[in-house]
N, C-alpha and C positions, 0 to 999 in steps of 0.2 A: 504494500500500500504506500501511497505518497503521503506528504505531510498533512494534507487536508483530512484524509480518512484517519490517519494516525491521531491527529488532534482530537477528532470526535470520539474515536474509540477509547482513548485514554480517559476522557471526561465521562463517558458512559459506563465505565467499569467493565469493559469487554475483556480486560486482562486480569480480572479477579477483584479489583477494587477501583474506585474512581480516583483518578490521578490528575492533578493540575500541576503542570510545569510552571516554574516561576522564572523571574529575571535572574535569580541566582543559578538556576539550572541552565538557563541560556548561556550565561557566562562560563559555567563549568564545561559546557559542550562546545565552547568557542563559537557560539552563534552570534549574529549581529542583527538584533531585532529591527532596528531602524532601516537598515539596508534590505532586510527580508521584506518588510512591510512595503517599502517603495516598489518592489518588484511584484508583490502579490496583493496589493491594496484591495482590489475589487473582490477577490475570493475571500480574503480575511474578513472584510466588512460584511459580506453577504452570507457568511457561514452561520447557520443556526447554532447559537452558543450562548450559554449563560454568562460568559465572561465579557467584559467590556474594556475598551481603552487599552492601556498599557498591559494589563493582565492578559488580555486576549492575544495581543501581538507577541508577548514574551512566550506564552504557551505554544503558539503556532510556530514561532521561530525555533524554539527548543525541540519541538517535534520534528521539524524539518532537519535539524542537525542530527537527531537520532536516526532518522531514515537514511541520511547520507552516510553516517558512520557505519550503519549495518551493511549498506551496499558496498562500502569500501572494504570492510573486513571480509565480506562474503562475495567477493568480486565475481566468481563463476556464476552466481545466481542471476544478477542483472545481465551478465553476458548471455546466459541462456534465454532470458526474456528477449534480448535483442535478436538472437538467432531465430527465435520463433516469430518475431515481428517480420523478419525477412521471409520466413516461410509463408506468412500471411500474404505478403506481396506476391510471392510466386503462385500460391494457390488461387489468388484472386484473378491473376492475368493468364494463367496456364491455358493452353488449348486443350480441348476435349481429347482424351486418349493419351496425353503426355504424362509422364511420371518422373518423380525425382526422389531419390532415397535419402533419408535422414535418420541415421541410426537404425532402429528396428522398424521405423515408419516408412511408408511410401506416400509421398505427397501427390495428390491428383487435383484436377480442377474442382475447387469448392469442396474438397474432402481430404481426409487423412485415413489411409488404409492401415489398420492395426495388424499385428503379427498373426492374429487368428482369423483374418479375413474380413472382420467387421469394419465399419467405417464411422468416423466422426464426420458428420456432414454439415456444411455451412452454405446452404442454398442461397443464391443471390448475393454472395459475398461481394462487397464493393467498398471502396475507400473514398470518402468525401471529407474535405477539410482535415486531412491527416487522421481520420477516425474510421476504422473498419466497422462494418455492421453486416448482418445477414438476416434473412427472413426466418426468425425464430418465434419465440413466444409459445403460449399454450396451443394456439390454433394455427401457428405458422403464418400469421398475417401481420405480425409486428416485427419491426427491425430490432435486432438485439446487438448491442455493442460487443466487440471482441478485440483484444489487444494481446501483445506478446505474453505478458504475465498470465492472463486468463487462459490463453491457449496452452501454456505450460501446465496449468492446473487441470484443464480438460484432458490432456494427454496422460498426465501422471495418474489421474484417477482411473482412466480407461485401462492403462497398462497394469495398474495394481489389481484391478478386477480380473484381468486375464491371468495374472499370476495365481491368484487364489482359486479361480475356477479350474485352471489346468491342474493344480495340485489336487483339487477335489476329484477330478476325473481320473487322475492317476491312482489315487487311493481306492477308488471304486473298481478300476480295472485290474489292478495288481493285488489288492488286499481285500477286495469284496467289502469295503467299508462304505456305508451310505449315511451321509450326515442327516441328523434329525432337524437341524436348523443351521443357518449361517447368517451372520451379520457383518457386512463390510469385509473385514479381513479375518473373520473368525469361522472356524469349523467346529461343530459339536457332534459327538458320536455317543451312542449308548451301546455298551458291550458288557459281557459278563465280568464280574469282579475278578475272576481268576486271570483274565487276559488284559485287565485295565492298564497296568503299567507297561506291558509289552506293546499294547496298541498305542499308548501315548508316545512311546519312544519312536515307533514307526511313523506316526503322523508328524511328530516333531522333526524327524530327519527329512521327510519329504518337504515340509514347509520351510526348511532351511536351505533348500536346494534351488539355485537360480535356474530359470527356464533356459532352454537351448538358444533362444533368440537374445538372451542377455547374459551370456556366460561371463562370470566375474562380477556380476552385480551383487552387492552386499545384501543378500536376503537373509533375514533372521526371524525367529519365532520364539514364543514362550507359551506356556500353558500349564495344564495340570489335570488331575482326575479326582473324582470323589463320588460319594453316594447321591449327590444332587448337583444340579447346575451351579447353584450358589456356593457350594462348598468345594467345588473343584479348584484345586490350587496346588 
């Protein structure tokens, strides 16, 4: 997120408790509130916020400094955002039938083909005023914004789902294990007490193994077993 969303998230308690950054914080973070305000006056003044005047400016400037420091320390992350922004440019302008490989992904016109053959689709993708959007929404009749960082999130969530579903299918085919429920990255099985620990070790080993299309990817897992779902640990 950028400074605008970070400022609002801190004040709303999205990180566990409501946090207001002060002029002291801004100074500690080497922020320059006056210069920041001069470059972002309209957005700062228009932001729905309980803070006013110098308190609002200091909070926003300090939040901006935090965002910049995070991106500096974790440089590969914004680099990936930029790479996916370039992918959007290619996807938007690609001719029908043309493809481009990006890691385990295959870029196509208005779509990204995943390792299992499914696609993330962005119908009607276009760029206006440096902002990409596509025909999305619940009924597919509203334009939905998309950008490099959001595309990264879409891809990661899709790949993570493929990892867990492939593991589930492997355990069914090789070990005759059928999950009774699954939530996001979790698999739950019911087995006899006598084989509970052995089954747990089998599932754990499979869930710690990277898929063939991402050899070397650091995949890990943890879990447990017990007489009930709540006591399994």
